[in-house]
PDB file of N, CA, C and O in Angstrom:
ATOM      1  N   MET A   1     -64.572-122.901 -25.806  1.00  0.00           N
ATOM      2  CA  MET A   1     -65.696-123.092 -24.934  1.00  0.00           C
ATOM      3  C   MET A   1     -66.971-123.016 -25.753  1.00  0.00           C
ATOM      4  O   MET A   1     -67.354-121.930 -26.190  1.00  0.00           O
ATOM      5  N   PRO A   2     -67.635-124.135 -25.970  1.00  0.00           N
ATOM      6  CA  PRO A   2     -68.765-124.193 -26.899  1.00  0.00           C
ATOM      7  C   PRO A   2     -69.965-123.322 -26.522  1.00  0.00           C
ATOM      8  O   PRO A   2     -70.634-122.808 -27.419  1.00  0.00           O
ATOM      9  N   ASP A   3     -70.264-123.138 -25.239  1.00  0.00           N
ATOM     10  CA  ASP A   3     -71.427-122.355 -24.826  1.00  0.00           C
ATOM     11  C   ASP A   3     -71.095-120.906 -24.497  1.00  0.00           C
ATOM     12  O   ASP A   3     -71.934-120.180 -23.964  1.00  0.00           O
ATOM     13  N   GLU A   4     -69.899-120.491 -24.806  1.00  0.00           N
ATOM     14  CA  GLU A   4     -69.450-119.149 -24.482  1.00  0.00           C
ATOM     15  C   GLU A   4     -70.059-118.127 -25.446  1.00  0.00           C
ATOM     16  O   GLU A   4     -70.044-118.326 -26.660  1.00  0.00           O
ATOM     17  N   THR A   5     -70.586-117.051 -24.905  1.00  0.00           N
ATOM     18  CA  THR A   5     -71.115-115.990 -25.759  1.00  0.00           C
ATOM     19  C   THR A   5     -69.955-115.219 -26.391  1.00  0.00           C
ATOM     20  O   THR A   5     -68.849-115.204 -25.851  1.00  0.00           O
ATOM     21  N   PRO A   6     -70.208-114.584 -27.529  1.00  0.00           N
ATOM     22  CA  PRO A   6     -69.142-113.786 -28.149  1.00  0.00           C
ATOM     23  C   PRO A   6     -68.613-112.692 -27.217  1.00  0.00           C
ATOM     24  O   PRO A   6     -67.412-112.423 -27.197  1.00  0.00           O
ATOM     25  N   GLU A   7     -69.493-112.069 -26.459  1.00  0.00           N
ATOM     26  CA  GLU A   7     -69.073-111.016 -25.531  1.00  0.00           C
ATOM     27  C   GLU A   7     -68.156-111.572 -24.452  1.00  0.00           C
ATOM     28  O   GLU A   7     -67.150-110.954 -24.105  1.00  0.00           O
ATOM     29  N   HIS A   8     -68.505-112.738 -23.924  1.00  0.00           N
ATOM     30  CA  HIS A   8     -67.685-113.360 -22.884  1.00  0.00           C
ATOM     31  C   HIS A   8     -66.320-113.758 -23.440  1.00  0.00           C
ATOM     32  O   HIS A   8     -65.298-113.605 -22.771  1.00  0.00           O
ATOM     33  N   ARG A   9     -66.316-114.263 -24.653  1.00  0.00           N
ATOM     34  CA  ARG A   9     -65.042-114.657 -25.273  1.00  0.00           C
ATOM     35  C   ARG A   9     -64.121-113.451 -25.425  1.00  0.00           C
ATOM     36  O   ARG A   9     -62.931-113.532 -25.121  1.00  0.00           O
ATOM     37  N   LEU A  10     -64.670-112.336 -25.895  1.00  0.00           N
ATOM     38  CA  LEU A  10     -63.858-111.133 -26.046  1.00  0.00           C
ATOM     39  C   LEU A  10     -63.317-110.661 -24.698  1.00  0.00           C
ATOM     40  O   LEU A  10     -62.147-110.289 -24.601  1.00  0.00           O
ATOM     41  N   LYS A  11     -64.144-110.671 -23.669  1.00  0.00           N
ATOM     42  CA  LYS A  11     -63.684-110.272 -22.334  1.00  0.00           C
ATOM     43  C   LYS A  11     -62.583-111.199 -21.828  1.00  0.00           C
ATOM     44  O   LYS A  11     -61.583-110.751 -21.267  1.00  0.00           O
ATOM     45  N   ARG A  12     -62.789-112.511 -22.040  1.00  0.00           N
ATOM     46  CA  ARG A  12     -61.796-113.487 -21.580  1.00  0.00           C
ATOM     47  C   ARG A  12     -60.470-113.285 -22.300  1.00  0.00           C
ATOM     48  O   ARG A  12     -59.416-113.297 -21.664  1.00  0.00           O
ATOM     49  N   LEU A  13     -60.505-113.099 -23.614  1.00  0.00           N
ATOM     50  CA  LEU A  13     -59.278-112.892 -24.381  1.00  0.00           C
ATOM     51  C   LEU A  13     -58.614-111.562 -24.016  1.00  0.00           C
ATOM     52  O   LEU A  13     -57.387-111.470 -23.981  1.00  0.00           O
ATOM     53  N   TYR A  14     -59.417-110.540 -23.745  1.00  0.00           N
ATOM     54  CA  TYR A  14     -58.847-109.264 -23.319  1.00  0.00           C
ATOM     55  C   TYR A  14     -58.117-109.429 -21.986  1.00  0.00           C
ATOM     56  O   TYR A  14     -57.008-108.923 -21.818  1.00  0.00           O
ATOM     57  N   MET A  15     -58.731-110.129 -21.051  1.00  0.00           N
ATOM     58  CA  MET A  15     -58.098-110.346 -19.743  1.00  0.00           C
ATOM     59  C   MET A  15     -56.807-111.154 -19.895  1.00  0.00           C
ATOM     60  O   MET A  15     -55.809-110.858 -19.238  1.00  0.00           O
ATOM     61  N   ARG A  16     -56.824-112.164 -20.753  1.00  0.00           N
ATOM     62  CA  ARG A  16     -55.616-112.958 -20.989  1.00  0.00           C
ATOM     63  C   ARG A  16     -54.527-112.121 -21.656  1.00  0.00           C
ATOM     64  O   ARG A  16     -53.339-112.384 -21.470  1.00  0.00           O
ATOM     65  N   SER A  17     -54.926-111.122 -22.423  1.00  0.00           N
ATOM     66  CA  SER A  17     -53.963-110.249 -23.086  1.00  0.00           C
ATOM     67  C   SER A  17     -53.228-109.364 -22.092  1.00  0.00           C
ATOM     68  O   SER A  17     -52.048-109.062 -22.274  1.00  0.00           O
ATOM     69  N   MET A  18     -53.924-108.950 -21.045  1.00  0.00           N
ATOM     70  CA  MET A  18     -53.308-108.002 -20.111  1.00  0.00           C
ATOM     71  C   MET A  18     -52.751-108.646 -18.855  1.00  0.00           C
ATOM     72  O   MET A  18     -52.173-107.951 -18.019  1.00  0.00           O
ATOM     73  N   ARG A  19     -52.905-109.937 -18.700  1.00  0.00           N
ATOM     74  CA  ARG A  19     -52.360-110.635 -17.526  1.00  0.00           C
ATOM     75  C   ARG A  19     -51.411-111.730 -17.981  1.00  0.00           C
ATOM     76  O   ARG A  19     -51.707-112.921 -17.886  1.00  0.00           O
ATOM     77  N   ARG A  20     -50.281-111.297 -18.469  1.00  0.00           N
ATOM     78  CA  ARG A  20     -49.266-112.191 -18.997  1.00  0.00           C
ATOM     79  C   ARG A  20     -48.215-112.464 -17.930  1.00  0.00           C
ATOM     80  O   ARG A  20     -48.422-112.146 -16.759  1.00  0.00           O
ATOM     81  N   GLY A  21     -47.114-113.038 -18.317  1.00  0.00           N
ATOM     82  CA  GLY A  21     -46.040-113.313 -17.371  1.00  0.00           C
ATOM     83  C   GLY A  21     -45.052-112.171 -17.229  1.00  0.00           C
ATOM     84  O   GLY A  21     -44.455-111.987 -16.169  1.00  0.00           O
ATOM     85  N   ILE A  22     -44.878-111.395 -18.309  1.00  0.00           N
ATOM     86  CA  ILE A  22     -43.942-110.271 -18.238  1.00  0.00           C
ATOM     87  C   ILE A  22     -44.677-108.978 -18.612  1.00  0.00           C
ATOM     88  O   ILE A  22     -45.554-108.973 -19.476  1.00  0.00           O
ATOM     89  N   LYS A  23     -44.309-107.909 -17.960  1.00  0.00           N
ATOM     90  CA  LYS A  23     -44.996-106.625 -18.097  1.00  0.00           C
ATOM     91  C   LYS A  23     -44.986-106.103 -19.533  1.00  0.00           C
ATOM     92  O   LYS A  23     -45.974-105.531 -19.993  1.00  0.00           O
ATOM     93  N   GLU A  24     -43.885-106.296 -20.231  1.00  0.00           N
ATOM     94  CA  GLU A  24     -43.795-105.820 -21.608  1.00  0.00           C
ATOM     95  C   GLU A  24     -44.895-106.422 -22.479  1.00  0.00           C
ATOM     96  O   GLU A  24     -45.509-105.729 -23.290  1.00  0.00           O
ATOM     97  N   MET A  25     -45.135-107.718 -22.302  1.00  0.00           N
ATOM     98  CA  MET A  25     -46.174-108.367 -23.097  1.00  0.00           C
ATOM     99  C   MET A  25     -47.561-107.943 -22.637  1.00  0.00           C
ATOM    100  O   MET A  25     -48.480-107.868 -23.452  1.00  0.00           O
ATOM    101  N   ASP A  26     -47.731-107.663 -21.343  1.00  0.00           N
ATOM    102  CA  ASP A  26     -49.009-107.107 -20.862  1.00  0.00           C
ATOM    103  C   ASP A  26     -49.338-105.837 -21.647  1.00  0.00           C
ATOM    104  O   ASP A  26     -50.443-105.682 -22.168  1.00  0.00           O
ATOM    105  N   ILE A  27     -48.372-104.943 -21.720  1.00  0.00           N
ATOM    106  CA  ILE A  27     -48.577-103.651 -22.372  1.00  0.00           C
ATOM    107  C   ILE A  27     -48.827-103.824 -23.866  1.00  0.00           C
ATOM    108  O   ILE A  27     -49.766-103.243 -24.410  1.00  0.00           O
ATOM    109  N   ILE A  28     -48.004-104.610 -24.525  1.00  0.00           N
ATOM    110  CA  ILE A  28     -48.119-104.811 -25.970  1.00  0.00           C
ATOM    111  C   ILE A  28     -49.447-105.464 -26.322  1.00  0.00           C
ATOM    112  O   ILE A  28     -50.159-104.981 -27.203  1.00  0.00           O
ATOM    113  N   LEU A  29     -49.790-106.558 -25.645  1.00  0.00           N
ATOM    114  CA  LEU A  29     -51.006-107.292 -26.000  1.00  0.00           C
ATOM    115  C   LEU A  29     -52.268-106.571 -25.539  1.00  0.00           C
ATOM    116  O   LEU A  29     -53.310-106.699 -26.181  1.00  0.00           O
ATOM    117  N   MET A  30     -52.200-105.823 -24.452  1.00  0.00           N
ATOM    118  CA  MET A  30     -53.361-105.056 -24.014  1.00  0.00           C
ATOM    119  C   MET A  30     -53.676-103.968 -25.053  1.00  0.00           C
ATOM    120  O   MET A  30     -54.837-103.746 -25.399  1.00  0.00           O
ATOM    121  N   ARG A  31     -52.643-103.304 -25.536  1.00  0.00           N
ATOM    122  CA  ARG A  31     -52.858-102.284 -26.570  1.00  0.00           C
ATOM    123  C   ARG A  31     -53.425-102.915 -27.841  1.00  0.00           C
ATOM    124  O   ARG A  31     -54.346-102.374 -28.454  1.00  0.00           O
ATOM    125  N   TYR A  32     -52.874-104.051 -28.228  1.00  0.00           N
ATOM    126  CA  TYR A  32     -53.367-104.746 -29.416  1.00  0.00           C
ATOM    127  C   TYR A  32     -54.826-105.152 -29.239  1.00  0.00           C
ATOM    128  O   TYR A  32     -55.640-104.959 -30.142  1.00  0.00           O
ATOM    129  N   ALA A  33     -55.157-105.711 -28.081  1.00  0.00           N
ATOM    130  CA  ALA A  33     -56.536-106.121 -27.807  1.00  0.00           C
ATOM    131  C   ALA A  33     -57.477-104.921 -27.861  1.00  0.00           C
ATOM    132  O   ALA A  33     -58.582-105.027 -28.393  1.00  0.00           O
ATOM    133  N   ASP A  34     -57.056-103.791 -27.322  1.00  0.00           N
ATOM    134  CA  ASP A  34     -57.870-102.571 -27.365  1.00  0.00           C
ATOM    135  C   ASP A  34     -58.191-102.168 -28.801  1.00  0.00           C
ATOM    136  O   ASP A  34     -59.314-101.770 -29.113  1.00  0.00           O
ATOM    137  N   VAL A  35     -57.201-102.276 -29.655  1.00  0.00           N
ATOM    138  CA  VAL A  35     -57.333-101.795 -31.029  1.00  0.00           C
ATOM    139  C   VAL A  35     -58.013-102.812 -31.952  1.00  0.00           C
ATOM    140  O   VAL A  35     -58.823-102.428 -32.796  1.00  0.00           O
ATOM    141  N   ARG A  36     -57.697-104.092 -31.805  1.00  0.00           N
ATOM    142  CA  ARG A  36     -58.103-105.076 -32.809  1.00  0.00           C
ATOM    143  C   ARG A  36     -59.133-106.131 -32.380  1.00  0.00           C
ATOM    144  O   ARG A  36     -59.874-106.638 -33.223  1.00  0.00           O
ATOM    145  N   LEU A  37     -59.190-106.463 -31.109  1.00  0.00           N
ATOM    146  CA  LEU A  37     -59.944-107.636 -30.670  1.00  0.00           C
ATOM    147  C   LEU A  37     -61.409-107.621 -31.112  1.00  0.00           C
ATOM    148  O   LEU A  37     -61.891-108.617 -31.652  1.00  0.00           O
ATOM    149  N   ALA A  38     -62.117-106.528 -30.897  1.00  0.00           N
ATOM    150  CA  ALA A  38     -63.550-106.466 -31.209  1.00  0.00           C
ATOM    151  C   ALA A  38     -63.835-106.638 -32.702  1.00  0.00           C
ATOM    152  O   ALA A  38     -64.928-107.069 -33.071  1.00  0.00           O
ATOM    153  N   GLY A  39     -62.880-106.312 -33.557  1.00  0.00           N
ATOM    154  CA  GLY A  39     -63.085-106.410 -34.999  1.00  0.00           C
ATOM    155  C   GLY A  39     -62.663-107.734 -35.622  1.00  0.00           C
ATOM    156  O   GLY A  39     -62.801-107.921 -36.831  1.00  0.00           O
ATOM    157  N   MET A  40     -62.150-108.654 -34.811  1.00  0.00           N
ATOM    158  CA  MET A  40     -61.668-109.932 -35.345  1.00  0.00           C
ATOM    159  C   MET A  40     -62.823-110.879 -35.667  1.00  0.00           C
ATOM    160  O   MET A  40     -63.821-110.937 -34.949  1.00  0.00           O
ATOM    161  N   ASP A  41     -62.661-111.622 -36.770  1.00  0.00           N
ATOM    162  CA  ASP A  41     -63.626-112.664 -37.084  1.00  0.00           C
ATOM    163  C   ASP A  41     -63.277-113.932 -36.305  1.00  0.00           C
ATOM    164  O   ASP A  41     -62.285-113.964 -35.577  1.00  0.00           O
ATOM    165  N   GLY A  42     -64.084-114.965 -36.459  1.00  0.00           N
ATOM    166  CA  GLY A  42     -63.889-116.202 -35.703  1.00  0.00           C
ATOM    167  C   GLY A  42     -62.529-116.838 -35.907  1.00  0.00           C
ATOM    168  O   GLY A  42     -61.916-117.306 -34.948  1.00  0.00           O
ATOM    169  N   ALA A  43     -62.047-116.865 -37.144  1.00  0.00           N
ATOM    170  CA  ALA A  43     -60.744-117.480 -37.424  1.00  0.00           C
ATOM    171  C   ALA A  43     -59.610-116.688 -36.779  1.00  0.00           C
ATOM    172  O   ALA A  43     -58.671-117.271 -36.236  1.00  0.00           O
ATOM    173  N   ALA A  44     -59.697-115.374 -36.837  1.00  0.00           N
ATOM    174  CA  ALA A  44     -58.658-114.540 -36.222  1.00  0.00           C
ATOM    175  C   ALA A  44     -58.685-114.676 -34.702  1.00  0.00           C
ATOM    176  O   ALA A  44     -57.633-114.716 -34.063  1.00  0.00           O
ATOM    177  N   LEU A  45     -59.879-114.745 -34.122  1.00  0.00           N
ATOM    178  CA  LEU A  45     -59.977-114.939 -32.671  1.00  0.00           C
ATOM    179  C   LEU A  45     -59.374-116.277 -32.258  1.00  0.00           C
ATOM    180  O   LEU A  45     -58.699-116.371 -31.233  1.00  0.00           O
ATOM    181  N   GLU A  46     -59.620-117.301 -33.053  1.00  0.00           N
ATOM    182  CA  GLU A  46     -59.057-118.627 -32.763  1.00  0.00           C
ATOM    183  C   GLU A  46     -57.528-118.579 -32.816  1.00  0.00           C
ATOM    184  O   GLU A  46     -56.854-119.131 -31.945  1.00  0.00           O
ATOM    185  N   ASN A  47     -56.992-117.924 -33.830  1.00  0.00           N
ATOM    186  CA  ASN A  47     -55.547-117.808 -33.962  1.00  0.00           C
ATOM    187  C   ASN A  47     -54.964-116.990 -32.812  1.00  0.00           C
ATOM    188  O   ASN A  47     -53.907-117.331 -32.279  1.00  0.00           O
ATOM    189  N   TYR A  48     -55.647-115.914 -32.429  1.00  0.00           N
ATOM    190  CA  TYR A  48     -55.182-115.084 -31.317  1.00  0.00           C
ATOM    191  C   TYR A  48     -55.211-115.876 -30.007  1.00  0.00           C
ATOM    192  O   TYR A  48     -54.302-115.766 -29.184  1.00  0.00           O
ATOM    193  N   GLU A  49     -56.246-116.659 -29.830  1.00  0.00           N
ATOM    194  CA  GLU A  49     -56.333-117.476 -28.616  1.00  0.00           C
ATOM    195  C   GLU A  49     -55.181-118.482 -28.554  1.00  0.00           C
ATOM    196  O   GLU A  49     -54.617-118.709 -27.483  1.00  0.00           O
ATOM    197  N   LEU A  50     -54.833-119.079 -29.679  1.00  0.00           N
ATOM    198  CA  LEU A  50     -53.682-119.986 -29.732  1.00  0.00           C
ATOM    199  C   LEU A  50     -52.385-119.234 -29.456  1.00  0.00           C
ATOM    200  O   LEU A  50     -51.501-119.739 -28.764  1.00  0.00           O
ATOM    201  N   LEU A  51     -52.280-118.025 -30.002  1.00  0.00           N
ATOM    202  CA  LEU A  51     -51.099-117.206 -29.764  1.00  0.00           C
ATOM    203  C   LEU A  51     -50.918-116.907 -28.278  1.00  0.00           C
ATOM    204  O   LEU A  51     -49.794-116.894 -27.776  1.00  0.00           O
ATOM    205  N   LEU A  52     -52.021-116.668 -27.579  1.00  0.00           N
ATOM    206  CA  LEU A  52     -51.950-116.351 -26.156  1.00  0.00           C
ATOM    207  C   LEU A  52     -51.455-117.532 -25.318  1.00  0.00           C
ATOM    208  O   LEU A  52     -51.052-117.348 -24.169  1.00  0.00           O
ATOM    209  N   GLU A  53     -51.484-118.722 -25.875  1.00  0.00           N
ATOM    210  CA  GLU A  53     -50.977-119.892 -25.166  1.00  0.00           C
ATOM    211  C   GLU A  53     -49.459-120.022 -25.278  1.00  0.00           C
ATOM    212  O   GLU A  53     -48.850-120.837 -24.585  1.00  0.00           O
ATOM    213  N   GLU A  54     -48.854-119.224 -26.148  1.00  0.00           N
ATOM    214  CA  GLU A  54     -47.407-119.280 -26.351  1.00  0.00           C
ATOM    215  C   GLU A  54     -46.677-118.638 -25.167  1.00  0.00           C
ATOM    216  O   GLU A  54     -47.244-117.837 -24.425  1.00  0.00           O
ATOM    217  N   ASN A  55     -45.432-119.004 -25.017  1.00  0.00           N
ATOM    218  CA  ASN A  55     -44.561-118.484 -23.963  1.00  0.00           C
ATOM    219  C   ASN A  55     -44.278-117.002 -24.189  1.00  0.00           C
ATOM    220  O   ASN A  55     -44.012-116.580 -25.315  1.00  0.00           O
ATOM    221  N   ASP A  56     -44.336-116.215 -23.116  1.00  0.00           N
ATOM    222  CA  ASP A  56     -44.100-114.772 -23.224  1.00  0.00           C
ATOM    223  C   ASP A  56     -42.730-114.422 -23.791  1.00  0.00           C
ATOM    224  O   ASP A  56     -42.613-113.482 -24.578  1.00  0.00           O
ATOM    225  N   GLN A  57     -41.705-115.150 -23.410  1.00  0.00           N
ATOM    226  CA  GLN A  57     -40.369-114.853 -23.931  1.00  0.00           C
ATOM    227  C   GLN A  57     -40.327-115.054 -25.442  1.00  0.00           C
ATOM    228  O   GLN A  57     -39.712-114.263 -26.157  1.00  0.00           O
ATOM    229  N   ASP A  58     -40.981-116.111 -25.931  1.00  0.00           N
ATOM    230  CA  ASP A  58     -41.050-116.330 -27.374  1.00  0.00           C
ATOM    231  C   ASP A  58     -41.840-115.212 -28.045  1.00  0.00           C
ATOM    232  O   ASP A  58     -41.412-114.658 -29.057  1.00  0.00           O
ATOM    233  N   LEU A  59     -42.996-114.888 -27.472  1.00  0.00           N
ATOM    234  CA  LEU A  59     -43.817-113.816 -28.036  1.00  0.00           C
ATOM    235  C   LEU A  59     -43.040-112.503 -28.130  1.00  0.00           C
ATOM    236  O   LEU A  59     -43.089-111.815 -29.150  1.00  0.00           O
ATOM    237  N   TYR A  60     -42.331-112.168 -27.066  1.00  0.00           N
ATOM    238  CA  TYR A  60     -41.576-110.915 -27.065  1.00  0.00           C
ATOM    239  C   TYR A  60     -40.502-110.922 -28.145  1.00  0.00           C
ATOM    240  O   TYR A  60     -40.299-109.916 -28.824  1.00  0.00           O
ATOM    241  N   GLN A  61     -39.819-112.039 -28.308  1.00  0.00           N
ATOM    242  CA  GLN A  61     -38.790-112.122 -29.357  1.00  0.00           C
ATOM    243  C   GLN A  61     -39.411-112.004 -30.741  1.00  0.00           C
ATOM    244  O   GLN A  61     -38.823-111.381 -31.625  1.00  0.00           O
ATOM    245  N   TRP A  62     -40.576-112.585 -30.944  1.00  0.00           N
ATOM    246  CA  TRP A  62     -41.249-112.483 -32.240  1.00  0.00           C
ATOM    247  C   TRP A  62     -41.682-111.048 -32.514  1.00  0.00           C
ATOM    248  O   TRP A  62     -41.431-110.511 -33.592  1.00  0.00           O
ATOM    249  N   VAL A  63     -42.338-110.429 -31.524  1.00  0.00           N
ATOM    250  CA  VAL A  63     -42.861-109.073 -31.694  1.00  0.00           C
ATOM    251  C   VAL A  63     -41.736-108.066 -31.877  1.00  0.00           C
ATOM    252  O   VAL A  63     -41.870-107.123 -32.656  1.00  0.00           O
ATOM    253  N   SER A  64     -40.637-108.254 -31.173  1.00  0.00           N
ATOM    254  CA  SER A  64     -39.514-107.321 -31.254  1.00  0.00           C
ATOM    255  C   SER A  64     -38.600-107.598 -32.446  1.00  0.00           C
ATOM    256  O   SER A  64     -37.670-106.833 -32.700  1.00  0.00           O
ATOM    257  N   GLY A  65     -38.851-108.677 -33.176  1.00  0.00           N
ATOM    258  CA  GLY A  65     -38.041-108.992 -34.354  1.00  0.00           C
ATOM    259  C   GLY A  65     -36.748-109.706 -34.050  1.00  0.00           C
ATOM    260  O   GLY A  65     -35.907-109.852 -34.937  1.00  0.00           O
ATOM    261  N   GLN A  66     -36.562-110.159 -32.815  1.00  0.00           N
ATOM    262  CA  GLN A  66     -35.345-110.872 -32.441  1.00  0.00           C
ATOM    263  C   GLN A  66     -35.311-112.280 -33.012  1.00  0.00           C
ATOM    264  O   GLN A  66     -34.236-112.843 -33.220  1.00  0.00           O
ATOM    265  N   SER A  67     -36.491-112.855 -33.268  1.00  0.00           N
ATOM    266  CA  SER A  67     -36.559-114.161 -33.928  1.00  0.00           C
ATOM    267  C   SER A  67     -37.840-114.216 -34.750  1.00  0.00           C
ATOM    268  O   SER A  67     -38.789-113.473 -34.498  1.00  0.00           O
ATOM    269  N   ALA A  68     -37.850-115.097 -35.723  1.00  0.00           N
ATOM    270  CA  ALA A  68     -39.001-115.213 -36.618  1.00  0.00           C
ATOM    271  C   ALA A  68     -40.112-116.025 -35.956  1.00  0.00           C
ATOM    272  O   ALA A  68     -39.849-117.057 -35.339  1.00  0.00           O
ATOM    273  N   PRO A  69     -41.353-115.556 -36.088  1.00  0.00           N
ATOM    274  CA  PRO A  69     -42.469-116.320 -35.527  1.00  0.00           C
ATOM    275  C   PRO A  69     -42.805-117.519 -36.412  1.00  0.00           C
ATOM    276  O   PRO A  69     -42.425-117.556 -37.582  1.00  0.00           O
ATOM    277  N   PRO A  70     -43.511-118.490 -35.859  1.00  0.00           N
ATOM    278  CA  PRO A  70     -44.003-119.580 -36.696  1.00  0.00           C
ATOM    279  C   PRO A  70     -44.908-119.016 -37.801  1.00  0.00           C
ATOM    280  O   PRO A  70     -45.551-117.983 -37.616  1.00  0.00           O
ATOM    281  N   GLU A  71     -44.950-119.683 -38.914  1.00  0.00           N
ATOM    282  CA  GLU A  71     -45.716-119.218 -40.072  1.00  0.00           C
ATOM    283  C   GLU A  71     -47.168-118.885 -39.729  1.00  0.00           C
ATOM    284  O   GLU A  71     -47.706-117.894 -40.223  1.00  0.00           O
ATOM    285  N   ARG A  72     -47.803-119.699 -38.894  1.00  0.00           N
ATOM    286  CA  ARG A  72     -49.231-119.502 -38.583  1.00  0.00           C
ATOM    287  C   ARG A  72     -49.485-118.168 -37.887  1.00  0.00           C
ATOM    288  O   ARG A  72     -50.601-117.652 -37.945  1.00  0.00           O
ATOM    289  N   TYR A  73     -48.459-117.593 -37.221  1.00  0.00           N
ATOM    290  CA  TYR A  73     -48.617-116.341 -36.494  1.00  0.00           C
ATOM    291  C   TYR A  73     -47.985-115.138 -37.186  1.00  0.00           C
ATOM    292  O   TYR A  73     -48.089-114.015 -36.694  1.00  0.00           O
ATOM    293  N   LYS A  74     -47.339-115.363 -38.314  1.00  0.00           N
ATOM    294  CA  LYS A  74     -46.532-114.315 -38.949  1.00  0.00           C
ATOM    295  C   LYS A  74     -47.316-113.022 -39.204  1.00  0.00           C
ATOM    296  O   LYS A  74     -46.844-111.943 -38.845  1.00  0.00           O
ATOM    297  N   ALA A  75     -48.485-113.108 -39.808  1.00  0.00           N
ATOM    298  CA  ALA A  75     -49.264-111.910 -40.119  1.00  0.00           C
ATOM    299  C   ALA A  75     -49.748-111.223 -38.842  1.00  0.00           C
ATOM    300  O   ALA A  75     -49.718-109.996 -38.749  1.00  0.00           O
ATOM    301  N   MET A  76     -50.188-111.999 -37.871  1.00  0.00           N
ATOM    302  CA  MET A  76     -50.687-111.422 -36.629  1.00  0.00           C
ATOM    303  C   MET A  76     -49.556-110.763 -35.843  1.00  0.00           C
ATOM    304  O   MET A  76     -49.740-109.684 -35.279  1.00  0.00           O
ATOM    305  N   ILE A  77     -48.395-111.400 -35.803  1.00  0.00           N
ATOM    306  CA  ILE A  77     -47.257-110.814 -35.094  1.00  0.00           C
ATOM    307  C   ILE A  77     -46.847-109.499 -35.759  1.00  0.00           C
ATOM    308  O   ILE A  77     -46.508-108.535 -35.073  1.00  0.00           O
ATOM    309  N   SER A  78     -46.879-109.458 -37.075  1.00  0.00           N
ATOM    310  CA  SER A  78     -46.565-108.226 -37.798  1.00  0.00           C
ATOM    311  C   SER A  78     -47.557-107.125 -37.424  1.00  0.00           C
ATOM    312  O   SER A  78     -47.167-105.975 -37.222  1.00  0.00           O
ATOM    313  N   ASP A  79     -48.830-107.477 -37.333  1.00  0.00           N
ATOM    314  CA  ASP A  79     -49.859-106.508 -36.961  1.00  0.00           C
ATOM    315  C   ASP A  79     -49.683-106.068 -35.503  1.00  0.00           C
ATOM    316  O   ASP A  79     -49.830-104.886 -35.189  1.00  0.00           O
ATOM    317  N   ILE A  80     -49.372-107.007 -34.621  1.00  0.00           N
ATOM    318  CA  ILE A  80     -49.137-106.663 -33.216  1.00  0.00           C
ATOM    319  C   ILE A  80     -47.967-105.701 -33.111  1.00  0.00           C
ATOM    320  O   ILE A  80     -48.035-104.724 -32.365  1.00  0.00           O
ATOM    321  N   SER A  81     -46.894-105.962 -33.846  1.00  0.00           N
ATOM    322  CA  SER A  81     -45.731-105.066 -33.832  1.00  0.00           C
ATOM    323  C   SER A  81     -46.106-103.676 -34.321  1.00  0.00           C
ATOM    324  O   SER A  81     -45.685-102.674 -33.743  1.00  0.00           O
ATOM    325  N   ALA A  82     -46.899-103.618 -35.386  1.00  0.00           N
ATOM    326  CA  ALA A  82     -47.316-102.316 -35.930  1.00  0.00           C
ATOM    327  C   ALA A  82     -48.161-101.549 -34.917  1.00  0.00           C
ATOM    328  O   ALA A  82     -47.961-100.350 -34.723  1.00  0.00           O
ATOM    329  N   VAL A  83     -49.092-102.227 -34.279  1.00  0.00           N
ATOM    330  CA  VAL A  83     -49.951-101.575 -33.287  1.00  0.00           C
ATOM    331  C   VAL A  83     -49.120-101.137 -32.076  1.00  0.00           C
ATOM    332  O   VAL A  83     -49.327-100.047 -31.541  1.00  0.00           O
ATOM    333  N   ALA A  84     -48.195-101.975 -31.652  1.00  0.00           N
ATOM    334  CA  ALA A  84     -47.358-101.667 -30.485  1.00  0.00           C
ATOM    335  C   ALA A  84     -46.487-100.437 -30.740  1.00  0.00           C
ATOM    336  O   ALA A  84     -46.149 -99.705 -29.810  1.00  0.00           O
ATOM    337  N   CYS A  85     -46.126-100.218 -32.004  1.00  0.00           N
ATOM    338  CA  CYS A  85     -45.274 -99.073 -32.345  1.00  0.00           C
ATOM    339  C   CYS A  85     -46.107 -97.852 -32.746  1.00  0.00           C
ATOM    340  O   CYS A  85     -45.570 -96.838 -33.194  1.00  0.00           O
ATOM    341  N   GLY A  86     -47.418 -97.967 -32.580  1.00  0.00           N
ATOM    342  CA  GLY A  86     -48.289 -96.831 -32.886  1.00  0.00           C
ATOM    343  C   GLY A  86     -48.698 -96.710 -34.331  1.00  0.00           C
ATOM    344  O   GLY A  86     -49.232 -95.686 -34.758  1.00  0.00           O
ATOM    345  N   GLY A  87     -48.436 -97.787 -35.097  1.00  0.00           N
ATOM    346  CA  GLY A  87     -48.795 -97.719 -36.511  1.00  0.00           C
ATOM    347  C   GLY A  87     -49.999 -98.428 -36.780  1.00  0.00           C
ATOM    348  O   GLY A  87     -50.447 -98.472 -37.926  1.00  0.00           O
TER     349      GLY A  87
END
């Protein structure tokens, strides 16, 4: 959204993080957003926004290690897993 303020973008991404299709991903992504979202640069926010467009079942399998994430998300998924486990 070209006219979106940085504050609005963060709020929108936070809301998208906590209103997913499955409760497990709500919890995981809400915690991640709490910890990391405000500190992300533009490129990381763009990648996170693309990640939020992915299917919840795929995301859960990536975060839980049941399947490998696409290369573009590998570092972020690793960080999400670490944050979700309290690390």
